[in-house]
Jmol script that loads the backbone (N, CA, C; Angstrom):
load data "model"
ATOM      1  N   MET A   1      96.108 180.020 105.371  1.00  0.00           N
ATOM      2  CA  MET A   1      97.100 179.112 105.792  1.00  0.00           C
ATOM      3  C   MET A   1      96.476 177.809 106.232  1.00  0.00           C
ATOM      4  N   SER A   2      95.320 177.930 106.794  1.00  0.00           N
ATOM      5  CA  SER A   2      94.658 176.730 107.249  1.00  0.00           C
ATOM      6  C   SER A   2      94.209 175.891 106.050  1.00  0.00           C
ATOM      7  N   ALA A   3      93.969 176.499 104.904  1.00  0.00           N
ATOM      8  CA  ALA A   3      93.559 175.751 103.724  1.00  0.00           C
ATOM      9  C   ALA A   3      94.727 174.986 103.149  1.00  0.00           C
ATOM     10  N   LEU A   4      95.950 175.504 103.284  1.00  0.00           N
ATOM     11  CA  LEU A   4      97.116 174.814 102.755  1.00  0.00           C
ATOM     12  C   LEU A   4      97.624 173.712 103.688  1.00  0.00           C
ATOM     13  N   SER A   5      97.343 173.812 104.870  1.00  0.00           N
ATOM     14  CA  SER A   5      97.846 172.793 105.802  1.00  0.00           C
ATOM     15  C   SER A   5      96.945 171.552 105.757  1.00  0.00           C
ATOM     16  N   GLN A   6      97.551 170.450 105.934  1.00  0.00           N
ATOM     17  CA  GLN A   6      96.809 169.184 105.897  1.00  0.00           C
ATOM     18  C   GLN A   6      96.397 168.785 107.303  1.00  0.00           C
ATOM     19  N   PRO A   7      95.330 168.129 107.409  1.00  0.00           N
ATOM     20  CA  PRO A   7      94.907 167.715 108.742  1.00  0.00           C
ATOM     21  C   PRO A   7      95.871 166.688 109.327  1.00  0.00           C
ATOM     22  N   LYS A   8      95.936 166.633 110.650  1.00  0.00           N
ATOM     23  CA  LYS A   8      96.871 165.750 111.328  1.00  0.00           C
ATOM     24  C   LYS A   8      96.419 164.286 111.303  1.00  0.00           C
ATOM     25  N   SER A   9      95.234 164.023 110.905  1.00  0.00           N
ATOM     26  CA  SER A   9      94.742 162.644 110.889  1.00  0.00           C
ATOM     27  C   SER A   9      95.361 161.832 109.754  1.00  0.00           C
ATOM     28  N   SER A  10      95.896 162.462 108.738  1.00  0.00           N
ATOM     29  CA  SER A  10      96.501 161.769 107.607  1.00  0.00           C
ATOM     30  C   SER A  10      97.719 160.945 108.016  1.00  0.00           C
ATOM     31  N   PRO A  11      98.659 161.517 108.802  1.00  0.00           N
ATOM     32  CA  PRO A  11      99.813 160.670 109.160  1.00  0.00           C
ATOM     33  C   PRO A  11      99.403 159.447 109.989  1.00  0.00           C
ATOM     34  N   THR A  12      98.416 159.570 110.782  1.00  0.00           N
ATOM     35  CA  THR A  12      98.008 158.404 111.580  1.00  0.00           C
ATOM     36  C   THR A  12      97.370 157.349 110.679  1.00  0.00           C
ATOM     37  N   ARG A  13      96.666 157.808 109.678  1.00  0.00           N
ATOM     38  CA  ARG A  13      96.093 156.849 108.731  1.00  0.00           C
ATOM     39  C   ARG A  13      97.190 156.105 108.001  1.00  0.00           C
ATOM     40  N   LYS A  14      98.238 156.809 107.598  1.00  0.00           N
ATOM     41  CA  LYS A  14      99.336 156.149 106.889  1.00  0.00           C
ATOM     42  C   LYS A  14     100.002 155.121 107.795  1.00  0.00           C
ATOM     43  N   MET A  15     100.158 155.435 109.048  1.00  0.00           N
ATOM     44  CA  MET A  15     100.795 154.498 109.969  1.00  0.00           C
ATOM     45  C   MET A  15      99.899 153.277 110.174  1.00  0.00           C
ATOM     46  N   LYS A  16      98.588 153.530 110.265  1.00  0.00           N
ATOM     47  CA  LYS A  16      97.677 152.416 110.419  1.00  0.00           C
ATOM     48  C   LYS A  16      97.680 151.537 109.173  1.00  0.00           C
ATOM     49  N   GLN A  17      97.750 152.162 107.996  1.00  0.00           N
ATOM     50  CA  GLN A  17      97.790 151.404 106.758  1.00  0.00           C
ATOM     51  C   GLN A  17      99.098 150.625 106.648  1.00  0.00           C
ATOM     52  N   ARG A  18     100.211 151.238 107.060  1.00  0.00           N
ATOM     53  CA  ARG A  18     101.502 150.565 106.997  1.00  0.00           C
ATOM     54  C   ARG A  18     101.518 149.382 107.972  1.00  0.00           C
ATOM     55  N   SER A  19     101.011 149.618 109.166  1.00  0.00           N
ATOM     56  CA  SER A  19     101.010 148.540 110.144  1.00  0.00           C
ATOM     57  C   SER A  19     100.071 147.421 109.688  1.00  0.00           C
ATOM     58  N   ALA A  20      98.961 147.774 109.056  1.00  0.00           N
ATOM     59  CA  ALA A  20      98.044 146.764 108.545  1.00  0.00           C
ATOM     60  C   ALA A  20      98.697 146.002 107.406  1.00  0.00           C
ATOM     61  N   ARG A  21      99.452 146.693 106.581  1.00  0.00           N
ATOM     62  CA  ARG A  21     100.148 146.031 105.478  1.00  0.00           C
ATOM     63  C   ARG A  21     101.217 145.088 106.007  1.00  0.00           C
ATOM     64  N   LYS A  22     101.869 145.476 107.042  1.00  0.00           N
ATOM     65  CA  LYS A  22     102.926 144.633 107.588  1.00  0.00           C
ATOM     66  C   LYS A  22     102.337 143.379 108.235  1.00  0.00           C
ATOM     67  N   ARG A  23     101.205 143.522 108.876  1.00  0.00           N
ATOM     68  CA  ARG A  23     100.598 142.369 109.531  1.00  0.00           C
ATOM     69  C   ARG A  23     100.020 141.402 108.509  1.00  0.00           C
ATOM     70  N   HIS A  24      99.466 141.900 107.470  1.00  0.00           N
ATOM     71  CA  HIS A  24      98.826 141.057 106.469  1.00  0.00           C
ATOM     72  C   HIS A  24      99.796 140.068 105.831  1.00  0.00           C
ATOM     73  N   PRO A  25     100.975 140.474 105.390  1.00  0.00           N
ATOM     74  CA  PRO A  25     101.893 139.478 104.823  1.00  0.00           C
ATOM     75  C   PRO A  25     102.356 138.439 105.845  1.00  0.00           C
ATOM     76  N   ARG A  26     102.383 138.766 107.122  1.00  0.00           N
ATOM     77  CA  ARG A  26     102.793 137.789 108.127  1.00  0.00           C
ATOM     78  C   ARG A  26     101.735 136.696 108.278  1.00  0.00           C
ATOM     79  N   ARG A  27     100.468 137.052 108.208  1.00  0.00           N
ATOM     80  CA  ARG A  27      99.403 136.074 108.363  1.00  0.00           C
ATOM     81  C   ARG A  27      99.247 135.215 107.113  1.00  0.00           C
ATOM     82  N   ARG A  28      99.477 135.760 106.001  1.00  0.00           N
ATOM     83  CA  ARG A  28      99.245 135.066 104.753  1.00  0.00           C
ATOM     84  C   ARG A  28     100.099 133.807 104.603  1.00  0.00           C
ATOM     85  N   PRO A  29     101.383 133.828 104.883  1.00  0.00           N
ATOM     86  CA  PRO A  29     102.141 132.585 104.738  1.00  0.00           C
ATOM     87  C   PRO A  29     101.633 131.472 105.662  1.00  0.00           C
ATOM     88  N   LYS A  30     101.156 131.805 106.838  1.00  0.00           N
ATOM     89  CA  LYS A  30     100.624 130.785 107.729  1.00  0.00           C
ATOM     90  C   LYS A  30      99.382 130.155 107.116  1.00  0.00           C
ATOM     91  N   PHE A  31      98.508 130.984 106.581  1.00  0.00           N
ATOM     92  CA  PHE A  31      97.292 130.447 105.983  1.00  0.00           C
ATOM     93  C   PHE A  31      97.602 129.648 104.725  1.00  0.00           C
ATOM     94  N   VAL A  32      98.579 130.088 103.952  1.00  0.00           N
ATOM     95  CA  VAL A  32      98.946 129.365 102.742  1.00  0.00           C
ATOM     96  C   VAL A  32      99.535 128.010 103.132  1.00  0.00           C
ATOM     97  N   ALA A  33     100.362 127.984 104.146  1.00  0.00           N
ATOM     98  CA  ALA A  33     100.966 126.730 104.580  1.00  0.00           C
ATOM     99  C   ALA A  33      99.895 125.777 105.117  1.00  0.00           C
ATOM    100  N   ARG A  34      98.985 126.290 105.924  1.00  0.00           N
ATOM    101  CA  ARG A  34      97.916 125.443 106.451  1.00  0.00           C
ATOM    102  C   ARG A  34      96.997 124.963 105.335  1.00  0.00           C
ATOM    103  N   THR A  35      96.697 125.840 104.408  1.00  0.00           N
ATOM    104  CA  THR A  35      95.849 125.475 103.282  1.00  0.00           C
ATOM    105  C   THR A  35      96.519 124.400 102.437  1.00  0.00           C
ATOM    106  N   THR A  36      97.801 124.567 102.182  1.00  0.00           N
ATOM    107  CA  THR A  36      98.545 123.584 101.396  1.00  0.00           C
ATOM    108  C   THR A  36      98.599 122.246 102.128  1.00  0.00           C
ATOM    109  N   GLU A  37      98.854 122.299 103.422  1.00  0.00           N
ATOM    110  CA  GLU A  37      98.918 121.066 104.212  1.00  0.00           C
ATOM    111  C   GLU A  37      97.568 120.360 104.222  1.00  0.00           C
ATOM    112  N   THR A  38      96.496 121.120 104.428  1.00  0.00           N
ATOM    113  CA  THR A  38      95.156 120.538 104.452  1.00  0.00           C
ATOM    114  C   THR A  38      94.798 119.955 103.095  1.00  0.00           C
ATOM    115  N   ALA A  39      95.118 120.676 102.035  1.00  0.00           N
ATOM    116  CA  ALA A  39      94.825 120.191 100.686  1.00  0.00           C
ATOM    117  C   ALA A  39      95.618 118.918 100.403  1.00  0.00           C
ATOM    118  N   THR A  40      96.865 118.864 100.841  1.00  0.00           N
ATOM    119  CA  THR A  40      97.696 117.677 100.638  1.00  0.00           C
ATOM    120  C   THR A  40      97.128 116.485 101.391  1.00  0.00           C
ATOM    121  N   VAL A  41      96.754 116.696 102.641  1.00  0.00           N
ATOM    122  CA  VAL A  41      96.186 115.611 103.454  1.00  0.00           C
ATOM    123  C   VAL A  41      94.877 115.123 102.831  1.00  0.00           C
ATOM    124  N   LEU A  42      94.024 116.048 102.418  1.00  0.00           N
ATOM    125  CA  LEU A  42      92.769 115.643 101.785  1.00  0.00           C
ATOM    126  C   LEU A  42      93.014 114.898 100.476  1.00  0.00           C
ATOM    127  N   GLY A  43      93.984 115.372  99.699  1.00  0.00           N
ATOM    128  CA  GLY A  43      94.316 114.692  98.441  1.00  0.00           C
ATOM    129  C   GLY A  43      94.808 113.276  98.672  1.00  0.00           C
ATOM    130  N   ILE A  44      95.671 113.109  99.657  1.00  0.00           N
ATOM    131  CA  ILE A  44      96.181 111.767  99.970  1.00  0.00           C
ATOM    132  C   ILE A  44      95.052 110.876 100.469  1.00  0.00           C
ATOM    133  N   ASN A  45      94.174 111.419 101.315  1.00  0.00           N
ATOM    134  CA  ASN A  45      93.038 110.629 101.807  1.00  0.00           C
ATOM    135  C   ASN A  45      92.110 110.218 100.671  1.00  0.00           C
ATOM    136  N   VAL A  46      91.854 111.127  99.745  1.00  0.00           N
ATOM    137  CA  VAL A  46      91.020 110.798  98.594  1.00  0.00           C
ATOM    138  C   VAL A  46      91.693 109.721  97.750  1.00  0.00           C
ATOM    139  N   LEU A  47      93.002 109.815  97.580  1.00  0.00           N
ATOM    140  CA  LEU A  47      93.756 108.812  96.833  1.00  0.00           C
ATOM    141  C   LEU A  47      93.671 107.451  97.515  1.00  0.00           C
ATOM    142  N   LEU A  48      93.813 107.420  98.835  1.00  0.00           N
ATOM    143  CA  LEU A  48      93.711 106.157  99.578  1.00  0.00           C
ATOM    144  C   LEU A  48      92.313 105.564  99.495  1.00  0.00           C
ATOM    145  N   ILE A  49      91.302 106.410  99.595  1.00  0.00           N
ATOM    146  CA  ILE A  49      89.923 105.924  99.483  1.00  0.00           C
ATOM    147  C   ILE A  49      89.682 105.354  98.088  1.00  0.00           C
ATOM    148  N   GLY A  50      90.183 106.024  97.080  1.00  0.00           N
ATOM    149  CA  GLY A  50      90.039 105.522  95.712  1.00  0.00           C
ATOM    150  C   GLY A  50      90.711 104.177  95.516  1.00  0.00           C
ATOM    151  N   SER A  51      91.926 104.034  96.061  1.00  0.00           N
ATOM    152  CA  SER A  51      92.620 102.753  95.914  1.00  0.00           C
ATOM    153  C   SER A  51      91.907 101.650  96.693  1.00  0.00           C
ATOM    154  N   CYS A  52      91.344 101.992  97.849  1.00  0.00           N
ATOM    155  CA  CYS A  52      90.581 100.998  98.619  1.00  0.00           C
ATOM    156  C   CYS A  52      89.328 100.565  97.861  1.00  0.00           C
ATOM    157  N   LEU A  53      88.619 101.502  97.274  1.00  0.00           N
ATOM    158  CA  LEU A  53      87.423 101.163  96.507  1.00  0.00           C
ATOM    159  C   LEU A  53      87.774 100.322  95.286  1.00  0.00           C
ATOM    160  N   TYR A  54      88.865 100.638  94.633  1.00  0.00           N
ATOM    161  CA  TYR A  54      89.313  99.862  93.476  1.00  0.00           C
ATOM    162  C   TYR A  54      89.651  98.433  93.892  1.00  0.00           C
ATOM    163  N   THR A  55      90.360  98.292  95.019  1.00  0.00           N
ATOM    164  CA  THR A  55      90.733  96.967  95.505  1.00  0.00           C
ATOM    165  C   THR A  55      89.492  96.176  95.906  1.00  0.00           C
ATOM    166  N   LEU A  56      88.555  96.817  96.593  1.00  0.00           N
ATOM    167  CA  LEU A  56      87.316  96.129  96.959  1.00  0.00           C
ATOM    168  C   LEU A  56      86.533  95.703  95.719  1.00  0.00           C
ATOM    169  N   GLY A  57      86.522  96.546  94.719  1.00  0.00           N
ATOM    170  CA  GLY A  57      85.841  96.196  93.476  1.00  0.00           C
ATOM    171  C   GLY A  57      86.456  94.990  92.805  1.00  0.00           C
ATOM    172  N   ASN A  58      87.772  94.868  92.878  1.00  0.00           N
ATOM    173  CA  ASN A  58      88.441  93.715  92.287  1.00  0.00           C
ATOM    174  C   ASN A  58      88.280  92.467  93.139  1.00  0.00           C
ATOM    175  N   MET A  59      88.200  92.613  94.441  1.00  0.00           N
ATOM    176  CA  MET A  59      88.130  91.453  95.324  1.00  0.00           C
ATOM    177  C   MET A  59      86.717  90.904  95.480  1.00  0.00           C
ATOM    178  N   LEU A  60      85.706  91.684  95.205  1.00  0.00           N
ATOM    179  CA  LEU A  60      84.334  91.235  95.373  1.00  0.00           C
ATOM    180  C   LEU A  60      84.003  90.025  94.496  1.00  0.00           C
ATOM    181  N   PRO A  61      84.322  90.017  93.197  1.00  0.00           N
ATOM    182  CA  PRO A  61      84.040  88.817  92.398  1.00  0.00           C
ATOM    183  C   PRO A  61      84.805  87.593  92.906  1.00  0.00           C
ATOM    184  N   HIS A  62      86.037  87.802  93.330  1.00  0.00           N
ATOM    185  CA  HIS A  62      86.837  86.695  93.857  1.00  0.00           C
ATOM    186  C   HIS A  62      86.185  86.123  95.115  1.00  0.00           C
ATOM    187  N   GLN A  63      85.693  86.992  95.979  1.00  0.00           N
ATOM    188  CA  GLN A  63      85.056  86.545  97.216  1.00  0.00           C
ATOM    189  C   GLN A  63      83.769  85.786  96.913  1.00  0.00           C
ATOM    190  N   LEU A  64      82.991  86.249  95.944  1.00  0.00           N
ATOM    191  CA  LEU A  64      81.768  85.553  95.573  1.00  0.00           C
ATOM    192  C   LEU A  64      82.068  84.178  94.991  1.00  0.00           C
ATOM    193  N   THR A  65      83.124  84.078  94.201  1.00  0.00           N
ATOM    194  CA  THR A  65      83.534  82.791  93.646  1.00  0.00           C
ATOM    195  C   THR A  65      83.944  81.835  94.754  1.00  0.00           C
ATOM    196  N   GLN A  66      84.701  82.347  95.720  1.00  0.00           N
ATOM    197  CA  GLN A  66      85.143  81.504  96.834  1.00  0.00           C
ATOM    198  C   GLN A  66      83.952  81.034  97.667  1.00  0.00           C
ATOM    199  N   GLU A  67      82.956  81.886  97.869  1.00  0.00           N
ATOM    200  CA  GLU A  67      81.764  81.475  98.607  1.00  0.00           C
ATOM    201  C   GLU A  67      81.007  80.382  97.861  1.00  0.00           C
ATOM    202  N   ALA A  68      80.928  80.486  96.532  1.00  0.00           N
ATOM    203  CA  ALA A  68      80.255  79.450  95.741  1.00  0.00           C
ATOM    204  C   ALA A  68      81.001  78.120  95.865  1.00  0.00           C
ATOM    205  N   LYS A  69      82.321  78.166  95.804  1.00  0.00           N
ATOM    206  CA  LYS A  69      83.118  76.947  95.966  1.00  0.00           C
ATOM    207  C   LYS A  69      82.924  76.355  97.356  1.00  0.00           C
ATOM    208  N   LEU A  70      82.859  77.210  98.355  1.00  0.00           N
ATOM    209  CA  LEU A  70      82.655  76.746  99.728  1.00  0.00           C
ATOM    210  C   LEU A  70      81.305  76.050  99.871  1.00  0.00           C
ATOM    211  N   GLN A  71      80.260  76.607  99.272  1.00  0.00           N
ATOM    212  CA  GLN A  71      78.949  75.975  99.327  1.00  0.00           C
ATOM    213  C   GLN A  71      78.974  74.615  98.629  1.00  0.00           C
ATOM    214  N   GLU A  72      79.675  74.524  97.508  1.00  0.00           N
ATOM    215  CA  GLU A  72      79.792  73.267  96.787  1.00  0.00           C
ATOM    216  C   GLU A  72      80.521  72.224  97.640  1.00  0.00           C
ATOM    217  N   ILE A  73      81.581  72.636  98.303  1.00  0.00           N
ATOM    218  CA  ILE A  73      82.343  71.720  99.154  1.00  0.00           C
ATOM    219  C   ILE A  73      81.506  71.283 100.349  1.00  0.00           C
ATOM    220  N   LYS A  74      80.714  72.197 100.926  1.00  0.00           N
ATOM    221  CA  LYS A  74      79.843  71.821 102.044  1.00  0.00           C
ATOM    222  C   LYS A  74      78.822  70.781 101.611  1.00  0.00           C
ATOM    223  N   GLY A  75      78.259  70.925 100.422  1.00  0.00           N
ATOM    224  CA  GLY A  75      77.317  69.928  99.902  1.00  0.00           C
ATOM    225  C   GLY A  75      77.988  68.584  99.711  1.00  0.00           C
ATOM    226  N   GLU A  76      79.197  68.608  99.174  1.00  0.00           N
ATOM    227  CA  GLU A  76      79.938  67.361  98.979  1.00  0.00           C
ATOM    228  C   GLU A  76      80.269  66.705 100.314  1.00  0.00           C
ATOM    229  N   VAL A  77      80.592  67.503 101.306  1.00  0.00           N
ATOM    230  CA  VAL A  77      80.883  66.967 102.641  1.00  0.00           C
ATOM    231  C   VAL A  77      79.644  66.299 103.222  1.00  0.00           C
ATOM    232  N   SER A  78      78.486  66.922 103.063  1.00  0.00           N
ATOM    233  CA  SER A  78      77.260  66.321 103.604  1.00  0.00           C
ATOM    234  C   SER A  78      76.942  65.002 102.896  1.00  0.00           C
ATOM    235  N   ARG A  79      77.135  64.942 101.563  1.00  0.00           N
ATOM    236  CA  ARG A  79      76.902  63.694 100.836  1.00  0.00           C
ATOM    237  C   ARG A  79      77.888  62.624 101.271  1.00  0.00           C
ATOM    238  N   THR A  80      79.140  63.003 101.439  1.00  0.00           N
ATOM    239  CA  THR A  80      80.165  62.050 101.848  1.00  0.00           C
ATOM    240  C   THR A  80      79.921  61.555 103.266  1.00  0.00           C
ATOM    241  N   SER A  81      79.487  62.453 104.153  1.00  0.00           N
ATOM    242  CA  SER A  81      79.218  62.024 105.529  1.00  0.00           C
ATOM    243  C   SER A  81      78.058  61.035 105.564  1.00  0.00           C
ATOM    244  N   ALA A  82      77.052  61.218 104.723  1.00  0.00           N
ATOM    245  CA  ALA A  82      75.951  60.253 104.654  1.00  0.00           C
ATOM    246  C   ALA A  82      76.460  58.903 104.160  1.00  0.00           C
ATOM    247  N   HIS A  83      77.329  58.919 103.164  1.00  0.00           N
ATOM    248  CA  HIS A  83      77.915  57.680 102.638  1.00  0.00           C
ATOM    249  C   HIS A  83      78.769  57.000 103.711  1.00  0.00           C
ATOM    250  N   ILE A  84      79.511  57.780 104.476  1.00  0.00           N
ATOM    251  CA  ILE A  84      80.358  57.237 105.539  1.00  0.00           C
ATOM    252  C   ILE A  84      79.494  56.593 106.624  1.00  0.00           C
ATOM    253  N   GLU A  85      78.384  57.229 106.947  1.00  0.00           N
ATOM    254  CA  GLU A  85      77.482  56.648 107.946  1.00  0.00           C
ATOM    255  C   GLU A  85      76.930  55.307 107.472  1.00  0.00           C
ATOM    256  N   ALA A  86      76.595  55.223 106.188  1.00  0.00           N
ATOM    257  CA  ALA A  86      76.106  53.954 105.641  1.00  0.00           C
ATOM    258  C   ALA A  86      77.200  52.891 105.697  1.00  0.00           C
ATOM    259  N   LEU A  87      78.419  53.275 105.383  1.00  0.00           N
ATOM    260  CA  LEU A  87      79.527  52.321 105.456  1.00  0.00           C
ATOM    261  C   LEU A  87      79.798  51.882 106.891  1.00  0.00           C
ATOM    262  N   LYS A  88      79.693  52.803 107.832  1.00  0.00           N
ATOM    263  CA  LYS A  88      79.880  52.446 109.243  1.00  0.00           C
ATOM    264  C   LYS A  88      78.818  51.445 109.687  1.00  0.00           C
ATOM    265  N   HIS A  89      77.584  51.692 109.294  1.00  0.00           N
ATOM    266  CA  HIS A  89      76.498  50.780 109.650  1.00  0.00           C
ATOM    267  C   HIS A  89      76.751  49.400 109.035  1.00  0.00           C
ATOM    268  N   SER A  90      77.173  49.389 107.786  1.00  0.00           N
ATOM    269  CA  SER A  90      77.481  48.122 107.127  1.00  0.00           C
ATOM    270  C   SER A  90      78.633  47.411 107.819  1.00  0.00           C
ATOM    271  N   HIS A  91      79.635  48.154 108.242  1.00  0.00           N
ATOM    272  CA  HIS A  91      80.782  47.560 108.922  1.00  0.00           C
ATOM    273  C   HIS A  91      80.364  46.996 110.278  1.00  0.00           C
ATOM    274  N   GLU A  92      79.530  47.719 110.989  1.00  0.00           N
ATOM    275  CA  GLU A  92      79.051  47.221 112.284  1.00  0.00           C
ATOM    276  C   GLU A  92      78.243  45.942 112.102  1.00  0.00           C
ATOM    277  N   GLN A  93      77.449  45.892 111.035  1.00  0.00           N
ATOM    278  CA  GLN A  93      76.657  44.691 110.776  1.00  0.00           C
ATOM    279  C   GLN A  93      77.553  43.510 110.405  1.00  0.00           C
ATOM    280  N   SER A  94      78.642  43.809 109.705  1.00  0.00           N
ATOM    281  CA  SER A  94      79.528  42.711 109.311  1.00  0.00           C
ATOM    282  C   SER A  94      80.339  42.168 110.476  1.00  0.00           C
ATOM    283  N   MET A  95      80.393  42.868 111.572  1.00  0.00           N
ATOM    284  CA  MET A  95      81.134  42.396 112.740  1.00  0.00           C
ATOM    285  C   MET A  95      80.320  41.438 113.603  1.00  0.00           C
ATOM    286  N   VAL A  96      79.036  41.382 113.383  1.00  0.00           N
ATOM    287  CA  VAL A  96      78.201  40.430 114.112  1.00  0.00           C
ATOM    288  C   VAL A  96      78.498  39.042 113.544  1.00  0.00           C
ATOM    289  N   PRO A  97      78.840  38.056 114.392  1.00  0.00           N
ATOM    290  CA  PRO A  97      79.271  36.743 113.879  1.00  0.00           C
ATOM    291  C   PRO A  97      78.234  36.052 112.991  1.00  0.00           C
ATOM    292  N   GLU A  98      76.991  36.128 113.367  1.00  0.00           N
ATOM    293  CA  GLU A  98      75.976  35.444 112.565  1.00  0.00           C
ATOM    294  C   GLU A  98      75.846  36.069 111.188  1.00  0.00           C
ATOM    295  N   VAL A  99      75.890  37.365 111.152  1.00  0.00           N
ATOM    296  CA  VAL A  99      75.763  38.065 109.870  1.00  0.00           C
ATOM    297  C   VAL A  99      76.992  37.806 109.008  1.00  0.00           C
ATOM    298  N   SER A 100      78.166  37.774 109.607  1.00  0.00           N
ATOM    299  CA  SER A 100      79.376  37.529 108.818  1.00  0.00           C
ATOM    300  C   SER A 100      79.359  36.120 108.231  1.00  0.00           C
ATOM    301  N   ARG A 101      78.837  35.112 108.991  1.00  0.00           N
ATOM    302  CA  ARG A 101      78.735  33.748 108.446  1.00  0.00           C
ATOM    303  C   ARG A 101      77.759  33.716 107.276  1.00  0.00           C
ATOM    304  N   ARG A 102      76.628  34.390 107.467  1.00  0.00           N
ATOM    305  CA  ARG A 102      75.619  34.389 106.411  1.00  0.00           C
ATOM    306  C   ARG A 102      76.142  35.062 105.144  1.00  0.00           C
ATOM    307  N   MET A 103      76.862  36.170 105.339  1.00  0.00           N
ATOM    308  CA  MET A 103      77.428  36.876 104.177  1.00  0.00           C
ATOM    309  C   MET A 103      78.473  36.021 103.484  1.00  0.00           C
ATOM    310  N   SER A 104      79.306  35.329 104.237  1.00  0.00           N
ATOM    311  CA  SER A 104      80.326  34.482 103.609  1.00  0.00           C
ATOM    312  C   SER A 104      79.678  33.336 102.852  1.00  0.00           C
ATOM    313  N   GLU A 105      78.550  32.808 103.356  1.00  0.00           N
ATOM    314  CA  GLU A 105      77.849  31.747 102.641  1.00  0.00           C
ATOM    315  C   GLU A 105      77.226  32.284 101.360  1.00  0.00           C
ATOM    316  N   GLU A 106      76.655  33.483 101.436  1.00  0.00           N
ATOM    317  CA  GLU A 106      75.993  34.051 100.269  1.00  0.00           C
ATOM    318  C   GLU A 106      76.983  34.473  99.194  1.00  0.00           C
ATOM    319  N   GLN A 107      78.052  35.098  99.610  1.00  0.00           N
ATOM    320  CA  GLN A 107      78.967  35.688  98.642  1.00  0.00           C
ATOM    321  C   GLN A 107      80.098  34.743  98.243  1.00  0.00           C
ATOM    322  N   GLY A 108      80.407  33.815  99.047  1.00  0.00           N
ATOM    323  CA  GLY A 108      81.508  32.917  98.719  1.00  0.00           C
ATOM    324  C   GLY A 108      81.039  31.488  98.688  1.00  0.00           C
ATOM    325  N   HIS A 109      81.977  30.619  98.585  1.00  0.00           N
ATOM    326  CA  HIS A 109      81.671  29.202  98.523  1.00  0.00           C
ATOM    327  C   HIS A 109      81.999  28.526  99.850  1.00  0.00           C
ATOM    328  N   LEU A 110      81.958  29.294 100.919  1.00  0.00           N
ATOM    329  CA  LEU A 110      82.234  28.735 102.226  1.00  0.00           C
ATOM    330  C   LEU A 110      80.956  28.120 102.795  1.00  0.00           C
ATOM    331  N   ILE A 111      81.099  26.932 103.288  1.00  0.00           N
ATOM    332  CA  ILE A 111      79.953  26.234 103.843  1.00  0.00           C
ATOM    333  C   ILE A 111      80.347  25.752 105.231  1.00  0.00           C
ATOM    334  N   ARG A 112      79.440  25.894 106.159  1.00  0.00           N
ATOM    335  CA  ARG A 112      79.725  25.409 107.498  1.00  0.00           C
ATOM    336  C   ARG A 112      79.804  23.885 107.477  1.00  0.00           C
ATOM    337  N   LYS A 113      80.463  23.382 108.497  1.00  0.00           N
ATOM    338  CA  LYS A 113      80.669  21.941 108.548  1.00  0.00           C
ATOM    339  C   LYS A 113      79.361  21.172 108.709  1.00  0.00           C
ATOM    340  N   ASN A 114      78.458  21.724 109.441  1.00  0.00           N
ATOM    341  CA  ASN A 114      77.203  21.005 109.655  1.00  0.00           C
ATOM    342  C   ASN A 114      76.225  21.163 108.495  1.00  0.00           C
ATOM    343  N   LYS A 115      76.544  21.975 107.544  1.00  0.00           N
ATOM    344  CA  LYS A 115      75.673  22.145 106.376  1.00  0.00           C
ATOM    345  C   LYS A 115      76.487  21.897 105.116  1.00  0.00           C
ATOM    346  N   ARG A 116      76.464  20.698 104.676  1.00  0.00           N
ATOM    347  CA  ARG A 116      77.143  20.342 103.431  1.00  0.00           C
ATOM    348  C   ARG A 116      76.092  20.135 102.344  1.00  0.00           C
ATOM    349  N   ASN A 117      76.410  20.648 101.197  1.00  0.00           N
ATOM    350  CA  ASN A 117      75.510  20.446 100.069  1.00  0.00           C
ATOM    351  C   ASN A 117      75.822  19.086  99.442  1.00  0.00           C
ATOM    352  N   LEU A 118      74.817  18.381  99.209  1.00  0.00           N
ATOM    353  CA  LEU A 118      74.965  17.111  98.520  1.00  0.00           C
ATOM    354  C   LEU A 118      74.490  17.293  97.097  1.00  0.00           C
ATOM    355  N   VAL A 119      75.295  16.877  96.220  1.00  0.00           N
ATOM    356  CA  VAL A 119      74.952  16.985  94.804  1.00  0.00           C
ATOM    357  C   VAL A 119      74.775  15.557  94.291  1.00  0.00           C
ATOM    358  N   TRP A 120      73.603  15.298  93.852  1.00  0.00           N
ATOM    359  CA  TRP A 120      73.310  13.973  93.314  1.00  0.00           C
ATOM    360  C   TRP A 120      73.578  13.998  91.823  1.00  0.00           C
ATOM    361  N   ILE A 121      74.352  13.072  91.407  1.00  0.00           N
ATOM    362  CA  ILE A 121      74.686  12.964  89.984  1.00  0.00           C
ATOM    363  C   ILE A 121      74.029  11.686  89.467  1.00  0.00           C
ATOM    364  N   LYS A 122      73.419  11.834  88.342  1.00  0.00           N
ATOM    365  CA  LYS A 122      72.784  10.646  87.738  1.00  0.00           C
ATOM    366  C   LYS A 122      73.897   9.791  87.153  1.00  0.00           C
ATOM    367  N   PRO A 123      73.799   8.560  87.385  1.00  0.00           N
ATOM    368  CA  PRO A 123      74.834   7.691  86.836  1.00  0.00           C
ATOM    369  C   PRO A 123      74.740   7.649  85.313  1.00  0.00           C
ATOM    370  N   THR A 124      75.839   7.646  84.704  1.00  0.00           N
ATOM    371  CA  THR A 124      75.911   7.537  83.249  1.00  0.00           C
ATOM    372  C   THR A 124      76.177   6.075  82.883  1.00  0.00           C
ATOM    373  N   LYS A 125      76.108   5.791  81.652  1.00  0.00           N
ATOM    374  CA  LYS A 125      76.309   4.437  81.184  1.00  0.00           C
ATOM    375  C   LYS A 125      77.767   4.003  81.432  1.00  0.00           C
ATOM    376  N   ASP A 126      78.680   4.927  81.404  1.00  0.00           N
ATOM    377  CA  ASP A 126      80.085   4.587  81.563  1.00  0.00           C
ATOM    378  C   ASP A 126      80.423   4.231  83.019  1.00  0.00           C
ATOM    379  N   GLN A 127      79.699   4.743  83.904  1.00  0.00           N
ATOM    380  CA  GLN A 127      79.985   4.496  85.326  1.00  0.00           C
ATOM    381  C   GLN A 127      79.262   3.219  85.775  1.00  0.00           C
ATOM    382  N   PRO A 128      79.909   2.472  86.712  1.00  0.00           N
ATOM    383  CA  PRO A 128      79.265   1.239  87.160  1.00  0.00           C
ATOM    384  C   PRO A 128      78.158   1.477  88.132  1.00  0.00           C
TER     385      PRO A 128
END
end "model"
wireframe off; spacefill off
backbone 0.3
color backbone group
């Protein structure tokens, strides 16, 4: 009779297996949801990083071009400022009364009253 009877440990094993089976499906949806959420977040982050790298790649040549233009404009500004300084110096010199008189005599036909040019003309036969 003892050979036909089953040991009592079998029903407890079945209960442990059933309880383990019941717990396992409860944990699995949580892990699947967390895994899906994590994968989604990582996918979106990878997508954002890719779009940022693409945008930086497109903007880098534009930025280099703008820097070259800026350097060109800075050079032009320095040349223009040197020219402006020369013009300022010339303007300051032209405001001095003696220099302005001398320049007007040199460049124009203005003559001071105390300095008149005399032009001697040889008499011709027609003139008395």
